[in-house]
N, C-alpha and C positions, 0 to 999 in steps of 0.2 A: 663643420670647419672648426679649427682652432687657431689661435693667435699666439705668436711668441713675440717678446720684446727682444730685439738684438740691439744692443747699446750702441753700436756703429752704425747702424741702418734705421733703427725704427722699428714698428709693427712689420709682422710677417705674417702671411696667412697660409695656413696648410688645407686644402682641399682634398679629403679622401673620399674615393668610392670603394666602398668594402662590399664583398661577396658575402651576405650574411649567412649562407650556408657554410662554406667554407672557412670564413672569418678572414680571407686573403685580400688585401690590397690589390685591387686591379686596375685603379686608375688613382693618381694625385696630381696636385699641382701646388707648388710652393712659390708664392707671389707675394708683390708688395702690395696690392691691390685686392679689394674683396667684393667683386662684382658678377654678374651672371655670366659674364666672358670667362672668366677663370674657372668657374663651376662648369661651363661648357667644355672648356680643354680638359678637364679631369675625366669627365664622361666621356669624351672623344678618345681619349687614352685608353681608357676600360673598353670601348666598344671594340676598337682597332685590336688590342691585344687579345681579347677573350674571344670575339667573334669575327675574325677576318672575312668570313664570307657574307656579313650582314646580320642585323638581331631581329629584322621583321619576321614575325610568326614564331619567335622564340618563347613569347609568353613572359618577357622581363618585366620586372617591377622595379621602381627606384623609391625607396621610401627617406623621406628627409622631412625637417621641420618645417615650419611656416614663415621662413624668414624671407628677406626681400629677394635673396638669388634664386632660390627652387620656385618661388612664385612669380618670377620677372617673365613677361609677355615671351621674351626670347627664348628663353630656357625652356618654358612649357611648351612653346612652338617646334622646338628641336626634339622634346620628348615625343610629342604627337608624331611628327615625320618620322621618327625612329620606330615608333610603334611600341613605346616604352610606357606602361602603366605608371603613373604618378602616384604616390600613396603619401599622405602627409600626417604625422604622428599628431596626436592630440595635444593640446596644451598642457604643460607640467606632467607629461607623461612620464612614469618612473622608468620605464624600459627605452622609449625614445630613441635616441641616439646613444644610449649607454655603451653599445658595441664599438661604435666609432670612436668615442670619447676615450674608452679603456685603450683602444689602440693608438689614439693621440697620445695618452700616457705613457705607452710603451716607448713611442717614437721620442718622447722627450727626454727619457732615461736612454737613448743611445741606440733605440732601435733601427731596423733597416727598411726603407720604403722599396727596396728592389725585389 
């Protein structure tokens, strides 16, 4: 997740679900709040778009940091229900979310989310 300051609105949060293999943004949510529900909406978009027949049995993994949103009970429950394995990066991991951060920087420079 990254945040932007928009002078007329305030803080705006961008949650991205990135396919680490293709580096393609498969889900996203641009919102005024940063809670587990907003992460769940981005994940739902990714699942519906990439796996219209369902994700169970696909061996999917979601890599995230240890923030409050991906460790929230509701988010972890959704992951278990979908059968998606959750992997957390280690603290201060140089790779960590680097691919997502790089994509965030591209979007800040006028990249496209579609």
